[in-house]
FILOLO-340050 format. One record per residue: residue in three letters; x, y, z of N, C-alpha, C, O in turn. Coordinates in steps of 0.001 Angstrom, whole numbers, padded with zeros to 6 digits, always signed. Example, Ala and Ser with C-alpha at 12.3 -4.5 7.8 and 13.67 -1.06 7.14 Angstrom:
<pts>
ALA+013190-005690+007800+012300-004500+007800+013200-003300+007800+014236-003319+008465;SER+012850-002250+007080+013670-001060+007140+012900+000030+007870+013409+001138+008039;
</pts>
This chain:
<pts>
MET+005848+024975+008201+004912+023972+008711+003859+024674+009548+004180+025626+010259;SER+002590+024224+009483+001515+024891+010196+001625+024677+011692+002326+023777+012154;ASP+000907+025534+012461+000929+025405+013910+000375+024064+014361+000842+023491+015346;SER-000637+023557+013627-001216+022274+014019-000215+021149+013887-000191+020226+014701;ASN+000625+021229+012843+001643+020193+012681+002698+020295+013775+003211+019280+014248;LYS+003026+021543+014182+004000+021706+015243+003488+021111+016552+004240+020505+017315;VAL+002187+021300+016792+001605+020734+017999+001677+019216+017950+002021+018553+018929;THR+001339+018682+016768+001371+017229+016612+002758+016677+016857+002902+015621+017473;MET+003793+017379+016383+005153+016888+016502+005649+016914+017943+006698+016345+018245;ASN+004900+017573+018845+005279+017594+020248+004599+016509+021065+004717+016469+022290;ARG+003898+015642+020383+003242+014547+021102+004281+013676+021798+005357+013422+021256;SER+003962+013244+022948+004867+012349+023668+004630+010927+023227+003711+010644+022459;SER+005477+010023+023723+005304+008619+023360+003996+008077+023900+003466+007098+023374;ASN+003455+008715+024969+002166+008277+025500+001064+008446+024470+000084+007701+024467;ALA+001231+009433+023594+000222+009665+022566+000130+008476+021624-000943+008155+021113;TYR+001246+007837+021403+001269+006662+020523+000315+005592+021052-000512+005058+020313;PHE+000445+005293+022339-000383+004236+022907-001837+004667+023003-002742+003850+022833;TRP-002068+005959+023278-003435+006452+023331-004095+006369+021970-005244+005943+021850;LEU-003358+006781+020941-003900+006752+019588-004193+005335+019136-005236+005070+018539;MET-003263+004415+019425-003480+003033+019023-004727+002473+019690-005533+001806+019040;SER-004892+002739+020984-006058+002252+021699-007331+002854+021123-008339+002166+020959;PHE-007271+004151+020818-008442+004832+020277-008859+004239+018939-010038+003964+018717;PHE-007880+004038+018036-008198+003534+016707-008750+002109+016774-009691+001761+016060;ILE-008154+001297+017635-008586-000095+017739-009993-000187+018320-010822-000965+017849;LEU-010252+000627+019360-011540+000559+020022-012647+001199+019204-013795+000756+019253;SER-012310+002234+018454-013337+002971+017731-013678+002373+016389-014736+002670+015834;VAL-012802+001531+015847-013022+001057+014483-014272+000206+014360-014853+000106+013280;GLY-014695-000416+015472-015873-001257+015424-017132-000510+015031-018071-001104+014500;VAL-017159+000809+015291-018340+001576+014938-018198+002237+013578-019101+002949+013140;ARG-017073+002009+012903-016837+002686+011636-017529+001996+010473-017812+002636+009459;CYS-017807+000709+010597-018322+000018+009433-019071-001235+009846-019213-001514+011037;GLN-019545-001980+008883-020341-003166+009147-019484-004401+009371-020021-005456+009708;LEU-018197-004310+009200-017310-005446+009406-016977-005591+010887-017117-004640+011655;THR-016536-006782+011285-016167-007022+012677-014872-007818+012737-014547-008569+011818;THR-014147-007647+013815-012874-008367+013960-013081-009826+014324-012178-010640+014130;ASP-014252-010175+014848-014496-011562+015292-015528-012271+014407-016262-013146+014868;PHE-015569-011884+013150-016584-012425+012239-016538-013954+012154-017578-014598+012012;TYR-015348-014530+012240-015201-015986+012115-014945-016666+013463-014417-017776+013513;LYS-015318-016000+014541-015015-016508+015882-015542-017914+016104-014861-018738+016715;THR-016728-018200+015626-017317-019526+015819-017233-020403+014573-017164-021627+014682;THR-017237-019790+013395-017265-020576+012157-015885-021007+011677-015749-022032+011010;CYS-014847-020214+012020-013477-020577+011619-012491-019914+012580-011761-019003+012190;PRO-012468-020367+013826-011682-019690+014867-010178-019685+014635-009471-018858+015211;ASP-009678-020589+013805-008231-020680+013581-007761-019922+012343-006605-020063+011944;VAL-008622-019131+011735-008273-018512+010464-007031-017631+010574-006185-017656+009679;PHE-006900-016851+011655-005733-015975+011792-004443-016779+011924-003421-016431+011333;ARG-004499-017847+012700-003309-018684+012885-002898-019332+011570-001711-019419+011255;ILE-003879-019783+010810-003586-020454+009531-002961-019480+008542-001959-019799+007903;VAL-003547-018298+008416-003015-017315+007475-001605-016903+007880-000710-016837+007037;ARG-001404-016628+009163-000071-016222+009626+000974-017307+009325+002084-017002+008887;ARG+000619-018541+009560+001554-019644+009308+001950-019708+007838+003127-019885+007523;GLU+000997-019568+006948+001303-019672+005517+002085-018460+005018+002952-018598+004156;VAL+001789-017281+005548+002555-016094+005164+003998-016231+005646+004930-015866+004929;GLN+004181-016749+006838+005536-016971+007353+006308-017924+006446+007480-017689+006150;LYS+005663-018986+006009+006304-019933+005094+006712-019236+003799+007821-019429+003301;ALA+005807-018427+003262+006085-017739+002007+007248-016766+002160+008067-016633+001251;LEU+007328-016085+003301+008408-015130+003534+009750-015823+003707+010790-015270+003350;ARG+009729-017017+004249+010989-017764+004366+011543-018116+002987+012757-018195+002800;ASN+010657-018324+002039+011094-018618+000668+011509-017353-000086+012417-017384-000916;GLU+010827-016234+000213+011106-014990-000513+010549-013804+000264+009333-013648+000373;MET+011426-012974+000800+010979-011819+001574+010155-010850+000735+009287-010149+001254;ARG+010430-010817-000548+009733-009890-001430+008225-010111-001434+007464-009208-001779;ILE+007793-011310-001053+006362-011623-001144+005542-010751-000210+004343-010575-000430;SER+006165-010199+000833+005419-009315+001738+004871-008117+000982+003711-007741+001152;THR+005704-007523+000151+005268-006388-000659+004198-006808-001650+003232-006077-001871;SER+004361-007960-002239+003423-008430-003255+002027-008611-002672+001040-008229-003301;LEU+001935-009191-001476+000632-009410-000854-000008-008093-000435-001215-007908-000590;LEU+000793-007184+000092+000273-005871+000468-000230-005129-000762-001290-004503-000727;ARG+000520-005199-001830+000145-004508-003072-001134-005108-003674-001981-004380-004191;LEU-001268-006436-003603-002483-007075-004103-003713-006547-003375-004732-006244-003995;HIS-003607-006441-002066-004735-005943-001276-005040-004492-001648-006202-004118-001803;PHE-004005-003686-001788-004158-002284-002151-004866-002152-003496-005829-001396-003622;HIS-004389-002886-004497-004986-002808-005834-006398-003372-005852-007236-002922-006633;ASP-006666-004344-005007-008012-004898-004904-008983-003850-004373-010078-003681-004910;CYS-008580-003152-003320-009476-002198-002654-009809-000987-003509-010858-000372-003317;PHE-008937-000630-004454-009177+000544-005287-010148+000268-006432-010541+001194-007142;VAL-010542-000996-006622-011464-001339-007711-012700-002006-007109-012675-003191-006776;ASN-013776-001239-006972-015027-001747-006402-014883-002263-004980-015619-003161-004570;GLY-013950-001711-004226-013796-002119-002837-012996-003399-002686-012621-004033-003673;CYS-012738-003774-001435-011893-004941-001145-012716-006214-001264-013143-006783-000259;ASP-012936-006659-002499-013834-007791-002736-013134-009008-003332-013797-009958-003748;GLY-011804-008993-003376-011064-010136-003905-011112-010253-005416-010661-011255-005971;SER-011649-009247-006090-011807-009351-007546-010479-009378-008285-010418-009871-009411;VAL-009404-008856-007677-008094-008885-008325-007566-010308-008440-006654-010569-009224;LEU-008132-011229-007664-007677-012619-007671-008316-013441-008781-007853-014540-009086;LEU-009377-012914-009388-010118-013681-010390-009345-013815-011694-008788-012841-012201;ASP-009317-015029-012231-008802-015222-013587-009854-014722-014573-011038-014629-014248;GLY-009401-014405-015773-010358-013923-016758-009685-013588-018064-008531-013950-018294;ASN-010406-012897-018916-009871-012519-020220-009133-011193-020125-008779-010748-019033;GLN-008907-010571-021258-008139-009332-021306-008824-008172-020578-008198-007141-020330;ASP-010092-008334-020239-010820-007279-019537-010767-007438-018022-011362-006638-017300;SER-010071-008447-017533-010013-008674-016091-008938-007797-015449-008081-007254-016147;GLU-008981-007657-014135-008035-006814-013415-006597-007313-013535-005660-006515-013523;LYS-006423-008619-013648-005070-009166-013773-004364-008674-015030-003135-008607-015072;PHE-005146-008328-016058-004568-007872-017314-004537-006344-017425-004078-005803-018431;ALA-005020-005656-016399-004969-004198-016405-003517-003739-016302-002682-004451-015744;THR-003216-002581-016824-001839-002079-016868-001149-002064-015509+000023-002434-015434;PRO-001826-001649-014418-001137-001627-013128-000771-003012-012600+000065-003135-011706;ASN-001398-004060-013154-001182-005418-012645-000453-006348-013611+000184-007309-013182;LEU-000541-006073-014892+000021-006970-015897+001534-007092-015737+002250-006091-015721;ASN+002010-008326-015621+003439-008607-015438+004012-007901-014200+005218-007674-014103;SER+003134-007565-013269+003564-006824-012089+002958-007392-010817+003679-007680-009862;ALA+001630-007559-010793+000968-008132-009624+001408-009588-009452+001463-010344-010422;ARG+001716-009968-008229+002182-011327-007952+001765-011718-006545+001275-010892-005775;GLY+001966-012982-006221+001568-013492-004912+000277-014288-004958-000208-014747-003923;PHE-000291-014456-006161-001553-015185-006289-001435-016615-005772-002357-017135-005143;GLU-000291-017247-006042-000119-018641-005621-000065-018751-004097-000453-019776-003536;VAL+000411-017711-003431+000440-017726-001965-000985-017661-001420-001329-018378-000481;ILE-001804-016807-002008-003207-016727-001593-003905-018056-001864-004734-018489-001063;ASP-003583-018709-002981-004166-020022-003278-003812-021035-002187-004659-021809-001742;THR-002552-021014-001767-002103-021935-000723-002813-021661+000600-003248-022586+001286;ILE-002925-020382+000948-003622-020018+002187-005080-020458+002116-005611-021033+003067;LYS-005716-020188+000997-007125-020557+000838-007314-022066+001000-008266-022503+001648;SER-006421-022859+000420-006517-024321+000538-006408-024757+001992-007144-025638+002438;SER-005490-024140+002729-005314-024481+004142-006539-024088+004960-006977-024831+005838;VAL-007084-022917+004664-008288-022477+005376-009470-023380+005048-010263-023714+005928;GLU-009588-023771+003792-010686-024645+003389-010626-025998+004089-011668-026575+004399;ARG-009439-026507+004339-009319-027783+005049-009810-027661+006481-010315-028624+007058;ALA-009660-026481+007047-010082-026268+008435-011565-025923+008532-012239-026343+009473;CYS-012071-025168+007574-013471-024721+007628-013924-024404+006209-013790-023274+005741;SER-014446-025388+005550-014782-025282+004139-015953-024325+003888-016971-024361+004579;GLY-015773-023469+002876-016850-022612+002429-017249-021515+003384-018387-021046+003355;VAL-016321-021098+004237-016655-020115+005262-015964-018767+005045-016619-017725+005057;VAL-014649-018786+004849-013861-017550+004806-013712-017064+003367-013313-017828+002488;SER-014028-015816+003131-013935-015268+001782-012481-015049+001369-011611-014859+002219;CYS-012226-015077+000082-010895-014797-000449-010499-013352-000152-009329-013057+000090;ALA-011481-012459-000173-011212-011047+000116-010694-010875+001538-009758-010108+001765;ASP-011288-011579+002499-010821-011497+003886-009448-012134+004046-008609-011627+004791;ILE-009217-013232+003358-007900-013871+003415-006821-012914+002917-005748-012822+003513;LEU-007102-012204+001830-006139-011245+001287-005894-010106+002273-004760-009653+002424;ALA-006940-009644+002940-006802-008558+003913-005944-008992+005103-005101-008227+005572;ILE-006155-010208+005588-005355-010721+006711-003911-010924+006283-002987-010577+007018;ALA-003714-011486+005091-002361-011739+004592-001579-010443+004418-000379-010399+004688;ALA-002256-009386+003969-001594-008086+003818-001146-007563+005172-000024-007077+005311;ARG-002025-007660+006182-001662-007228+007531-000468-008015+008055+000476-007435+008591;ASP-000511-009341+007897+000576-010176+008406+001881-009904+007670+002955-010010+008263;SER+001807-009558+006402+003010-009215+005644+003696-007997+006233+004923-007949+006324;VAL+002903-007012+006635+003448-005808+007252+004042-006127+008622+005160-005716+008933;VAL+003295-006852+009429+003750-007182+010789+005041-007998+010751+005977-007717+011499;LEU+005090-008993+009893+006262-009866+009813+007469-009169+009179+008580-009698+009204;SER+007246-007987+008615+008350-007175+008075+008785-006095+009059+009618-005248+008737;GLY+008215-006135+010255+008597-005169+011283+007657-003996+011435+007933-003070+012197;GLY+006540-004027+010712+005602-002914+010746+004527-003070+011801+004595-003985+012621;PRO+003531-002189+011795+002510-002166+012842+001487-003286+012702+001263-003824+011618;PHE+000877-003617+013829-000231-004568+013878-001539-003800+013922-001607-002728+014524;TRP-002570-004326+013297-003913-003788+013455-004903-004939+013397-004619-005997+012835;TYR-006067-004715+013987-007120-005719+013979-007873-005630+012662-008515-004621+012370;VAL-007791-006687+011872-008407-006689+010546-009913-006858+010672-010397-007780+011328;GLN-010637-005961+010040-012090-006044+009999-012503-007079+008953-012013-007052+007824;LEU-013395-007980+009323-013743-009116+008470-015240-009210+008214-016056-008618+008920;GLY-015568-009971+007185-016958-010176+006812-017247-009774+005379-018407-009696+004974;ARG-016189-009518+004605-016365-009157+003190-016852-010368+002398-016527-011510+002722;ARG-017615-010104+001384-018007-011161+000451-017190-011012-000822-016807-009902-001193;ASP-016924-012114-001484-016113-012084-002702-016908-011533-003878-018063-011894-004102;GLY-016244-010637-004631-016880-010058-005806-016992-011059-006943-016237-012030-007005;LEU-017919-010823-007824-018158-011726-008950-017645-011176-010267-017636-011882-011276;ILE-017218-009923-010266-016786-009269-011501-015391-008697-011314-015104-008057-010302;SER-014522-008933-012298-013179-008360-012303-013113-007336-013432-013192-007695-014607;ASN-012970-006074-013079-013107-004983-014028-011753-004363-014365-011268-003495-013640;GLY-011153-004801-015448-009850-004290-015859-009893-002841-016290-008949-002090-016041;THR-010978-002437-016934-011110-001050-017376-011109-000105-016182-010437+000926-016199;LEU-011858-000457-015156-011898+000369-013956-010546+000373-013245-010126+001391-012694;ALA-009871-000776-013262-008548-000855-012630-007579+000128-013280-006797+000782-012590;ASN-007630+000232-014599-006753+001169-015309-007031+002616-014912-006123+003447-014892;LEU-008279+002909-014600-008662+004267-014251-008469+004578-012771-008132+005707-012413;ALA-008678+003590-011916-008772+003849-010476-007470+003687-009710-007238+004401-008734;ILE-006617+002766-010130-005408+002478-009366-004366+003566-009625-004055+003850-010782;PRO-003823+004178-008577-002801+005214-008760-001595+004693-009524-001188+003543-009356;SER-001032+005543-010358+000102+005169-011205+001364+005914-010769+001270+007026-010249;PRO+002544+005317-010973+003800+006017-010679+003978+007295-011498+004796+008147-011151;PHE+003211+007430-012587+003349+008576-013481+002305+009654-013219+002308+010688-013886;ASP+001412+009429-012257+000348+010389-011977+000886+011660-011326+001895+011638-010621;THR+000198+012758-011577+000491+014004-010877-000062+013900-009459-000844+013002-009146;LEU+000355+014831-008612-000123+014839-007235-001636+015036-007189-002323+014392-006396;ASP-002146+015908-008020-003593+016151-008043-004360+014901-008471-005430+014609-007936;THR-003811+014168-009436-004471+012947-009894-004464+011893-008801-005454+011188-008606;ILE-003359+011785-008094-003273+010832-006985-004286+011198-005907-004987+010325-005394;PHE-004370+012483-005561-005369+012939-004586-006767+012505-005029-007547+011987-004231;SER-007069+012721-006294-008395+012424-006818-008717+010935-006724-009827+010562-006345;LYS-007756+010089-007066-007993+008642-007036-008179+008144-005604-008994+007255-005356;PHE-007436+008706-004674-007617+008330-003272-008971+008823-002766-009675+008106-002055;ASN-009323+010034-003134-010593+010600-002704-011775+009788-003213-012798+009679-002538;ASP-011633+009221-004399-012709+008423-004985-013028+007179-004171-014135+006649-004264;VAL-012076+006704-003372-012324+005524-002536-012378+005899-001051-012176+005054-000178;GLY-012654+007178-000779-012878+007608+000584-011642+007893+001391-011710+007947+002619;LEU-010509+008078+000738-009261+008351+001434-008856+009810+001210-009189+010410+000187;ASP-008134+010367+002184-007794+011782+002099-006297+012008+001902-005532+011070+001682;LEU-005903+013270+001986-004510+013648+001729-003547+012939+002684-002499+012451+002261;LYS-003897+012883+003948-003032+012185+004905-002875+010719+004528-001786+010160+004653;ASP-003960+010089+004065-003899+008683+003664-002960+008485+002479-002284+007460+002385;VAL-002916+009465+001572-001989+009387+000436-000562+009229+000932+000164+008342+000483;VAL-000164+010085+001852+001202+010051+002368+001435+008809+003209+002450+008130+003062;THR+000489+008518+004090+000643+007390+005005+000770+006072+004253+001687+005294+004515;LEU-000142+005818+003324-000122+004551+002597+001050+004469+001623+001526+003376+001318;SER+001516+005618+001133+002712+005611+000285+003920+005106+001059+004881+004615+000467;GLY+003870+005226+002387+004947+004726+003228+005167+003238+003118+006197+002731+003563;SER+004211+002516+002528+004394+001074+002315+005526+000803+001330+006009-000325+001235;HIS+005952+001831+000598+007064+001668-000330+008414+001586+000382+009464+001584-000260;THR+008375+001521+001694+009599+001235+002437+010042-000202+002214+011189-000548+002494;ILE+009143-001043+001712+009502-002391+001284+009069-002539-000172+008128-001883-000619;GLY+009753-003393-000892+009342-003660-002261+010367-003279-003309+011442-002765-003002;ARG+010009-003544-004545+010891-003332-005680+010104-002775-006853+008874-002820-006860;ALA+010809-002252-007842+010146-001700-009025+011008-001952-010255+012236-001980-010178;ARG+010343-002135-011387+011048-002329-012653+011436-000984-013266+010800+000039-013008;CYS+012476-001006-014070+012952+000213-014733+011836+000931-015482+011812+002160-015542;THR+010923+000171-016045+009868+000764-016862+009016+001756-016077+008368+002621-016666;PHE+009013+001633-014714+008169+002503-013899+008874+003783-013439+008237+004656-012850;PHE+010174+003904-013700+010857+005141-013294+011894+005630-014292+012485+006689-014079;SER+012139+004894-015380+013163+005304-016347+012805+006612-017043+013685+007280-017586;ASN+011529+006989-017036+011124+008274-017633+011755+009464-016917+011794+010565-017466;ARG+012246+009256-015701+012846+010336-014916+014343+010495-015188+014947+011471-014744;LEU+014942+009558-015908+016405+009463-015923+017095+010215-017058+018272+010551-016932;PHE+016407+010486-018151+017099+011079-019311+016344+012251-019946+016921+013306-020212;ASN+015071+012053-020178+014295+013082-020876+012981+013280-020143+011910+012971-020664;PHE+013076+013791-018946+011912+013889-018080+010947+014957-018589+011306+016127-018724;SER+009733+014534-018864+008672+015446-019342+009113+016242-020568+008737+017403-020728;GLY+009918+015606-021439+010337+016252-022679+011348+017360-022503+011471+018224-023370;SER+012079+017353-021391+013016+018445-021091+014424+018196-021615+015283+019072-021520;ASP+014670+016994-022172+016014+016588-022609+016992+016530-021439+018206+016594-021635;ALA+016470+016410-020246+017305+016337-019034+016603+015430-018022+015394+015218-018112;PRO+017356+014897-017065+016745+014055-016025+015860+014884-015107+015905+016114-015123;ASP+015071+014205-014323+014262+014853-013293+015211+015511-012284+016018+014832-011648;CYS+015109+016808-012147+016051+017560-011302+015880+017276-009815+016710+017698-009010;THR+014809+016563-009433+014609+016282-008017+015317+015007-007565+015289+014686-006377;ILE+015961+014260-008495+016678+013039-008126+018078+013392-007632+018797+014145-008288;GLU+018457+012862-006503+019804+013065-005944+020850+012560-006928+020650+011519-007554;ALA+021972+013282-007081+022937+013072-008164+023538+011664-008181+023602+011036-009238;THR+023973+011168-007039+024587+009830-007001+023579+008757-007355+023892+007819-008089;MET+022380+008891-006840+021323+007939-007147+020984+007971-008635+020742+006930-009245;LEU+020969+009169-009213+020675+009305-010638+021681+008519-011479+021298+007801-012402;THR+022955+008657-011158+023990+007934-011908+023801+006427-011786+023920+005700-012773;GLU+023509+005963-010585+023306+004534-010363+022126+004018-011176+022190+002941-011768;LEU+021063+004789-011197+019868+004356-011915+020067+004414-013429+019550+003566-014157;GLN+020808+005404-013901+021094+005480-015345+021930+004293-015799+021759+003802-016914;ASN+022835+003828-014937+023634+002650-015269+022779+001385-015249+022972+000478-016060;LEU+021835+001337-014315+020959+000174-014222+019952+000145-015362+019637-000918-015896;CYS+019452+001316-015731+018370+001425-016707+018775+002380-017834+018250+003492-017910;PRO+019687+001971-018699+020116+002863-019786+018985+003118-020774+018014+002363-020834;GLN+019120+004172-021533+018105+004474-022545+017958+003304-023497+018944+002726-023952;ASN+016699+002961-023795+016379+001840-024691+016882+000515-024131+017085-000438-024883;GLY+017085+000447-022806+017539-000788-022172+016372-001675-021780+015235-001442-022190;ASP+016664-002699-020979+015675-003672-020555+014800-003056-019451+015263-002840-018331;GLY+013565-002784-019775+012663-002173-018812+012257-003077-017673+011625-002628-016716;ASN+012619-004366-017765+012233-005315-016731+013291-005483-015645+013086-006255-014708;ARG+014402-004787-015747+015396-004856-014677+014803-004241-013415+014022-003292-013478;ILE+015188-004801-012265+014522-004456-011002+015505-003865-010009+016669-004262-009948;THR+015016-002906-009229+015769-002391-008098+014814-002186-006934+013597-002238-007111;VAL+015356-001954-005749+014518-001812-004557+013947-000402-004468+014558+000557-004939;LEU+012788-000289-003868+012156+001012-003695+012856+001842-002628+012934+003066-002735;ASP+013360+001176-001605+013992+001871-000486+015327+001192-000194+015387+000234+000577;LYS+016380+001683-000803+017677+001028-000754+018226+000879+000657+018959-000072+000931;GLY+017894+001783+001544+018416+001719+002901+017600+000854+003840+017951+000694+005009;SER+016501+000289+003326+015604-000487+004189+014839-001470+003329+013622-001362+003182;VAL+015553-002429+002762+015014-003255+001686+013780-004051+002097+012737-003941+001453;ASP+013880-004840+003146+012776-005713+003536+012241-005385+004928+011534-006194+005528;LEU+012571-004217+005436+012138-003809+006769+011104-002698+006664+011338-001678+006016;PHE+009966-002902+007300+008913-001888+007291+009221-000870+008378+009113-001171+009566;ASP+009607+000343+007967+009940+001405+008910+009659+002754+008252+008972+002809+007231;ASN+010173+003828+008814+009914+005160+008257+011067+005666+007392+011117+006851+007064;HIS+011986+004790+007023+013134+005211+006223+012716+005779+004871+013399+006644+004321;TYR+011612+005303+004342+011082+005813+003065+010948+007328+003095+011302+008001+002127;PHE+010442+007867+004195+010228+009313+004290+011555+010059+004433+011710+011150+003885;LYS+012500+009490+005154+013817+010108+005277+014480+010199+003909+015160+011174+003590;LYS+014269+009172+003120+014849+009130+001777+014277+010224+000875+015006+010802+000069;LEU+012993+010508+001004+012375+011559+000193+012986+012920+000493+013127+013751-000404;LEU+013350+013150+001752+013978+014412+002133+015314+014610+001431+015757+015743+001242;ASP+015962+013504+001040+017269+013557+000378+017169+013457-001140+018189+013354-001821;GLY+015960+013485-001672+015786+013396-003119+016002+011994-003656+016383+011827-004814;LYS+015762+010980-002828+016039+009607-003223+014789+008757-003368+014841+007538-003206;GLY+013668+009394-003673+012462+008634-003984+012602+008009-005363+012949+008697-006324;LEU+012338+006716-005470+012555+006032-006747+011499+006406-007784+011837+006757-008914;LEU+010247+006333-007412+009170+006629-008343+008834+008120-008303+008969+008771-007267;SER+008408+008634-009416+007997+010034-009461+006873+010297-008461+006846+011340-007806;SER+005942+009338-008348+004812+009495-007426+005243+009476-005970+004490+009906-005096;ASP+006451+008981-005694+007012+009057-004341+007619+010433-004090+007261+011108-003124;GLN+008529+010842-004954+009290+012065-004711+008420+013316-004753+008733+014305-004092;ILE+007330+013285-005522+006485+014481-005590+005782+014761-004258+005292+015869-004038;LEU+005732+013774-003382+005137+014013-002070+005947+015027-001275+005417+015709-000397;PHE+007240+015120-001590+008105+016081-000919+008512+017236-001830+008595+018382-001389;SER+008766+016926-003104+009340+017922-004022+008365+018454-005053+008724+019322-005847;GLY+007145+017956-005059+006181+018374-006066+005782+019832-005951+005946+020458-004904;GLU+005262+020352-007030+004912+021774-007104+003928+022184-006014+004029+023278-005459;ASN+002976+021305-005708+001957+021625-004709+002230+020978-003351+001387+021043-002456;ALA+003388+020363-003191+003662+019587-001980+003852+020446-000738+003524+020017+000368;THR+004380+021654-000909+004731+022495+000240+003558+022705+001185+003723+022688+002405;THR+002388+022899+000626+001214+023173+001462+000314+021959+001634-000764+022069+002219;THR+000741+020801+001130-000116+019610+001217+000611+018436+001876+000378+018135+003047;THR+001483+017780+001126+002068+016524+001600+003447+016665+002243+003831+015824+003056;LYS+004185+017693+001901+005558+017842+002402+005633+017861+003925+006491+017181+004486;PRO+004770+018611+004623+004849+018606+006087+004652+017221+006693+005279+016884+007697;LEU+003777+016415+006078+003557+015061+006584+004765+014170+006351+005124+013366+007212;VAL+005395+014309+005186+006623+013560+004910+007681+013891+005960+008322+012997+006512;GLN+007853+015168+006224+008837+015596+007230+008485+015045+008610+009363+014602+009350;PHE+007218+015073+008946+006768+014599+010244+007018+013102+010410+007579+012671+011417;TYR+006602+012310+009419+006775+010863+009508+008249+010450+009470+008612+009392+009983;SER+009091+011282+008867+010519+010965+008822+011144+011021+010214+012213+010455+010446;VAL+010486+011692+011119+010980+011831+012495+010228+010916+013459+010827+010310+014347;TYR+008920+010824+013277+008072+010123+014240+007556+008810+013662+006445+008748+013134;GLU+008359+007778+013765+008000+006482+013195+006796+005867+013897+005940+005268+013247;ARG+006723+006009+015210+005614+005397+015946+004265+005939+015485+003312+005179+015317;ILE+004187+007230+015283+002913+007803+014851+002636+007431+013396+001478+007253+013019;PHE+003669+007311+012579+003468+006793+011216+002852+005401+011281+001920+005102+010535;PHE+003367+004544+012167+002829+003192+012298+001349+003224+012690+000535+002507+012108;VAL+001007+004049+013668-000381+004154+014116-001276+004591+012964-002330+004000+012730;GLU-000858+005609+012258-001702+006167+011207-001717+005294+009954-002680+005328+009189;PHE-000657+004513+009740-000682+003541+008648-001724+002466+008943-002519+002107+008074;ALA-001714+001955+010172-002692+000937+010565-004109+001472+010405-004991+000778+009898;TYR-004320+002702+010837-005641+003321+010728-006055+003479+009265-007212+003234+008923;ALA-005127+003886+008402-005433+004072+006981-005768+002746+006316-006630+002694+005439;MET-005091+001668+006724-005385+000351+006157-006790-000097+006541-007513-000663+005721;ILE-007173+000157+007789-008532-000175+008223-009547+000661+007445-010562+000148+006976;LYS-009263+001931+007319-010149+002855+006614-010320+002442+005150-011425+002511+004611;MET-009238+002015+004510-009288+001623+003102-010200+000418+002901-010807+000269+001840;GLY-010301-000435+003905-011066-001668+003754-012468-001625+004311-013136-002657+004372;GLU-012938-000445+004725-014252-000388+005356-015379-000551+004346-015186-000393+003140;ILE-016550-000867+004861-017766-000945+004048-018657+000229+004419-018916+000455+005601;ARG-019131+000981+003433-019911+002175+003706-021335+001819+004167-021964+000910+003626;LYS-021821+002545+005165-023194+002369+005628-024178+002975+004643-025287+002470+004466;ASN-023767+004056+004009-024552+004733+002985-023730+004734+001711-022611+005247+001706;CYS-024252+004178+000639-023474+004020-000594-023034+005358-001183-022118+005397-002004;ARG-023675+006457-000776-023397+007762-001359-022332+008548-000615-021780+009505-001158;VAL-022032+008157+000626-021069+008933+001409-020114+008025+002161-020420+006866+002444;VAL-018936+008582+002482-017953+007865+003276-018405+007870+004729-018996+008847+005190;ASN-018134+006790+005453-018490+006729+006872-017865+007877+007639-016724+008246+007361;SER-018571+008448+008584-018062+009557+009384-017041+009063+010394-016499+009857+011162;
</pts>
């Protein structure tokens, strides 16, 4: 691990509060969005969204992951403009491979939107509602709070072709994942930090069964999977079995947002290939592995940097050609 990482790992708990204050106070100058955008036009918007998300979680805890994932997939295609919510034909984002038979939670956003419209009609964008709902999903699952930047306008085009190209895939190499994050203004640290959202959620066999029997044409399983976990997954997802069977992404922390995801990677228990390569990948030693190790120990700083990465992902650029400084 580099000297800079060693210094970082010696931060005291006071650093947590300093960092949180810094990120919250400084974010206002990062972009054109503001935390009080609806202060006069729809002052109850946060209360309304929180109430509806709480209702949805009481019915199904899994919805927290679904709402967070919707926001993530929305932001990777032409920015956080709510375009993933649009109905459409086979060329829309809903029908793109990363979302087809996978993206869910649309009905919850519909319910929230209806409640917001009753309070202040024609004021709050669907994109902002999705951003707030994603934040509340994390908070209500035990994760960090952040001040959501608001003022986005809803997009008019849903681009399924771009979604197929832009949204990171469980089958991507580390370099490809880096490239896709970089394309939306996110860096290597953001890759690791935002991947930590997989501490909650579930995945179908179809997204990881390639690791279980004939990984990359080797006639053998992925050697980075821990042996007991491999047996369990092979029983759940046999060759030529039902690819729609589901298991949790983080078995030791099913519906709790914490840093257990990173501890699991250290033990070879990352479910998706795109998870485990952050620790075991060919290029991970000098890139993502030190961050995985760091976050596995320092949950508070993971929370701070996750909140910061979520704000960063949703920013609006001042100059269309460059990322905000």
